[in-house]
N, C-alpha and C positions, 0 to 999 in steps of 0.2 A: 697111696694104697699099694700092697705089693699084691703081686700079680708076675705069673711066669707064661712065658708065648714057646708052643714047645714048635716046632717043626718047621718054620719060616723062611718062608725063599725073600729073601730079604731084595731087595729091591730102593736103593737110596741117590741123592746128590746124582743122578745121571749113569750109574752103577749095582750092576747087580752081582749079589757075592754069587761065587760059585760052591758052596756048602750052603747046606741047610742045618740052620742054626735055632740058636735059641735066645730069649729074650725075657731079659730078667730086671722085674721096674721094682723099685723101691719108693716109695714116700713120694710118688708122683714121676720120679724120674728114671730113666732108661739107665742101669746099674752094671749088667754085665749083656754083652752079645758073645756065645761062644758055642759049642759043640757039646752036646746032650748036658746040661746044667740040672744038677738037681736038687732040690732043695725042698726041704720035707714039711709039711701046714702051712700047705701055700694055695691060690685059687689059681687051678690052671687053667691055661685056651689050648684048645689043639688046632694048630693051623694045617693042620693037615695036605703039608704042600704046595700048600696058594701061596700066592705073591703079597708081602708085605710091604706097606709101602708106610712113609712118613706122611699123616694123615694131609689132605688140602686145606687152603688157605683162601676165602675169599677176599678182596679188595672193594670195598662200599655196596655193597647189599642193603638192598631199602627196609628199613623196618617202621614199622608205626608204633609211639604211645602216647599215652596222656592225653584219650578220646580220639584218637586213631586208630582204636580195638580191631575195630570189623576190618584190616587187612592183616597184613603179617605183622603178628610182634614177637616180642623179643622171645617169647615161647618157645611161638610157631618156628619161627624161626630156627632157635635151638635145635629143635624135632628134626625139619624136614633138613636142618641141614648134615647132622649124624647121622642120618637115613644116605643122605647123598655119596659121603663122606667127608664131611667138610669136618675139620674140627678145632679151626678159628675162622674168627666173622667180624669183617669191619662193617661199620655201619657208616651206609652215603651219608654226606650230608645234604643230598634230596633229603632225604626222611623225613618224617615230624615225632620231636619236634627239634627246630633248631639249633644244631650245637655250635653257638658262639660265643660261651661266656664257658667258667669254668664251674657253675652252678648247674649248667645245664648237663657239664662232661660227666658231675660229681651225681647226680642224676640219673644217669643211663649206668655209672656206674654198681651205682644201689639195684635198679634193676633187674642190671646182667648176676648182681653177686645172689640174687634169690630168686631169678627167674632161668637162667640161662645157664645148660652143664657144657656145650662149649665155652672156647673161650671168645668171647665177644669186648670185640674195642671201638669205640668209637674214635670218626673221623669228625675233625672239627671245622666249622664253616672259615672261609678267608676273609668274607665279610661280614656285619651286618646282618642281620635278619637273610646271609646269601645273595645281597641286594646290590652286589659289588658298588658301594659306593665310599663307606668305610670299613679301611681295614678294622675287624673281628678280636678279640682280646687273645690273640694267636700266642705270646708265650705264656699268658698264666694256664692256656689253654693244656699247653706241651706237660706243662709242669705237672699236669692234672693225671696227664697220662691219655689226650690223645696220641692216635701213631701219624697220622700225616695232616696235612692241610688241602682244602675242597670246597669250592662252591658247586661241586653236585651236577646237576644238567647246565647249571646257570653261566654263561659265557660273561666274564669280568673286560667290559667293552674299555673303559680308561687301560690303556697301554702303559700308563705313566705310574698309575695304581697296580697295573699285575706287576709289572718291573720292581716295584718297595716294597711287594711281597715275596716276589723273589729272593731281590734283598735279606729280606729279612730274616729270609725259612735260613739263611745261610746261616744262621747264630746256632740253630738248633740242631743242625743235619741232620733234617725231615724234607721227606717226599712231600712238594704240593704237586697234586694231583688235580689234572685236567680234563675239564670232555669237549668236543673237537667242532663246536655249533655252534659257527659264526649265524645271529640272532635275525639280525633283518633279511639275509639270503634263506634263513630258515622261517622266518615268518610266515605263521599260515600252512603251511609244511604239513603233509604226512607222509607221502612216501617218496621212493626216489627217483630223482627227475628223468624220466623215461618213459619207451615206449608204454610201460601199464598207466604212468599217473594221466599218460595225455589216452588211452584206452577208456578209463575207469572215470577223466574227467576229474580227478584232485591234482589239489597245485603240490609239483613236486619240490622235494630238494634237493641243489644242487650239491654235488658231488667238493666245488669248490669252496662251498659251509663249510668242508670237515678242510679241506690243506688251509686253506686261506689261516683258518686259527692255527695247523701244526705247524703254517710253518713261523708265524706269530714267536709261539712257545716255542721254537725252537731256536730262533732271532735270540730274544730271551734271555731264554740256559746261556747259551755261548756266551753273553757276553757278562752276564751275574754268576757266574758259574753253580747255579742251582739247582737240586736235583729234582727234573721233571719227572713225571709222572703220567703218562697220557692215557686213558679209559676207553678202550671201547673203540681202535681203529676199524676205519670195517670200506676203504676204497684203497686201488692200486695206487694212488700216487701219495696217498698216506704212507704205507708201506714204504716208495724211495725214497719219498723224505726224511723220514727217519730212520732208516738206511744209510742212506748218504748224512749224516749230524752223526751219526754211530763213527763211521768210517774217519769224520773229523778229530771226534775225539766229546762230542757234545754231553754234557749227563744228564739223556733224558734213557728212560724206556717206556715204555706202552704196551700193552694186553690186548685180549681181542675175546665175542665170549661164543659159544658152541653157533647159535643162528645166525652169526655172518661166517662161520666155514660152512654150515649143511644147506639155507636158503637162499633163496635171490628172489628179485623186487616178486618174479612171476608170483609167488603164491598170495599173491596180495592178488588176487586174479578173484571175480567174484564179489571184493569187496569182503576180504577174508580179516575180519579184524585181530586175532588171532596169531598173527605176524606184523600188527604194529607198535613197532618199536621206537626207539629213539636213544641214535641213529638210527636211519632208516636200512631197511636190506637192500642190497646192494646189484650184480650184476656178475653173472657169472665168472667176467677175466678177473673182479674182485677176489671172487671167493678162491681163486686158484694163486692168486697171489699173498692170502694172505694166510694159505698152507706154507708157501714158499718164504714166505716172513716165520711165521713159526719153525719152520724146520731152520735156518741159517743164523736163529738167532736175534732177525730186526726186530720181533715181537717176541716178549719175556714173559708173557704170562696168557695164563687161560682163566681169565672169568665165570661166572655161573652168568650172569647177567640177570639177576634173580630182580625184577622189578613186578611186582606182581598186580594187576590190578582184579578188583573185585567180576566173577563172572558179569553179574549183570552190568558191571560198567567196561567190558566187549560187548554184549552183545548186543548191539545200539546200531545207528548208523554209523559210513565210520568213521566221518568229519568229528562225528560227537563222541567216537569211543576216547575212552585213555590208552598212553601208550604201556606199554608191560608182557611181561612176561613171563611166566613161571621158569626157574630155573635150576634150585638148589638140588632138585629131588635128583634130576635126570641128566646133570651136565660131564658126568663119569662118563652116562652110556654112552651119549652121544659123542665124546671126542674119543673117546675109548673105538669105537664101533666106525666114526669117519674120519678117523687120523691114522690109528690100528690096523682097522682088519683093512680098510677099503684104501689105505696109503700108505707110503713106507717108513712112520712113523713107528718107536718103541716102546713098551713102558717105561724102559728106563727116559725117555724123554716130556716122558709126563710130571714124571717127578722132578723134574728143574721146572717143567709151566708153572705143574699148577701148587709145589709144594717149595721149591729149596727158594726159583725167581721171585714171591710171594712176601717172604717169610725176608727176604733182605731190603724188597723196595719197602716193609713195613719198618727194615732196621728190629726182626724178631732173632734175636742171638742163636735163642735155643732151641728153634724150632726150625723146621723144614726138610730136619732130616732123622736117619735112625740111625743115632754113632750115643757113643756112652758119654756121660753130661746134656744128655740132653731131652727137653722133656717126652712124657712117655703119650704123646700124640699120635698114632698111629687106627691103621684100617688095615684090615682082610679085607683080598679081592680075589674073584674068578675071573677074570678079565675075557675067559669065551664061552660064557654061562647065557646062553640065548634067552630074548624074555619079550616082551609086549609092551610096549609103555601105554595103560591107561591109568589117564586123570585121576577119577576116584579112587587111586591108589595113595596119590599125593598126599604128605601130610601139612605141603602150603596149603591155605585155605587158599589155593587160588588153586577150585578144578576144573582146569578147562589149560591145552597146549596144541600145539600147531605138532607136535610128534606123535599126537595117538595116533592108536595099534601100527604104531611102527614098528619092524622089528630090531632091537640090536643086540647089544653084543656088552656081555661087564654086569658083576653084579658084586654090591659094597656086601662083604656078609657080617662083618664086622666092625665096629669105630670104638675107638677108647681114649677119652682123653683124662690126659694124668693123671694114667694108670686105670683109671677107673672102666666099667663098659657101658656105653651107653644106648650100642645101638647090634646087636646078633641076630642073626634072622635063624 
């Protein structure tokens, strides 16, 4: 599809272009970026001197299909993702069905082709059934189109098995994505192990549960040479471990999500299930460490953290409530507000954290930048527009939010995927 974007203030790969330019898109590819491009008989969208960024790329979004459609399926993820500025989304291997063989990969691809307008790629499970016991058909899944391998929120306790998977992944130059949840220290836990857990009489999850797993992943990455990506860093100690590992040349990257630099475990007071997430919210010193890690490059990616549960699964006793949060619709709003408006981050930083670095980790060579020859996955934003978050307006089926009634800044005006306009205010 051919399209001409006029009057664009382009920001890409951490750089803001000085001049207002036009972007000519031909057959879904960025063909030309220049001043005053004039082409007859073509669809035109006027950016009106607003910021134009590469579309956001999310890693590990929970999607449910094949009997789980009461939660967010491919269609709903596509819709809410486009509204939130996401042009590429990967499925979490904690979602359903479990992606542990090439047949399921083919099934996901066929569903995406028919039901998704955004780019949607599966992440394959490292082990069969995600049970952490036996290596899955990793090679066949990679050849069929998975971008990375992971066991989602399930931790592989067998260090020898994990080491073998790390070694095997090197054959394909693919990222191994892990979540830092030590199962025995986490067992029955629902919140951060701190004052709030004690006050409410809830079983706490200590920060050691994350940091022990971080150390294990760092050591195995160091000695195997595997490309390891750690999902959802939440503690000050983990940030420091990864910072030091990077200084030593370990091939490790990591991500966090907006709720981990926005809320502390104090939000859990009065048994607020809407902030029951895994890993749990931590404390103020952890928020500050995460912001510092994002600023100095220790933390590579801001992911949406979208792992929605239905409202009725949240509006119940705290111990019975499901973990999860709805993030796709508002991840940019929260990031823009908490990092740009309230701290010294820039819109250029956002293009690195939410577009370029995710593309690098997933091996997407033609995405994550606005550049001639790259895929035309582009968003137009107004970074200063003020709005109040109302979960009833979410396109996700999860119509609840810990951000309810929060005043935020930033609005996605237009989302373009492969030259097609998917969302336009």
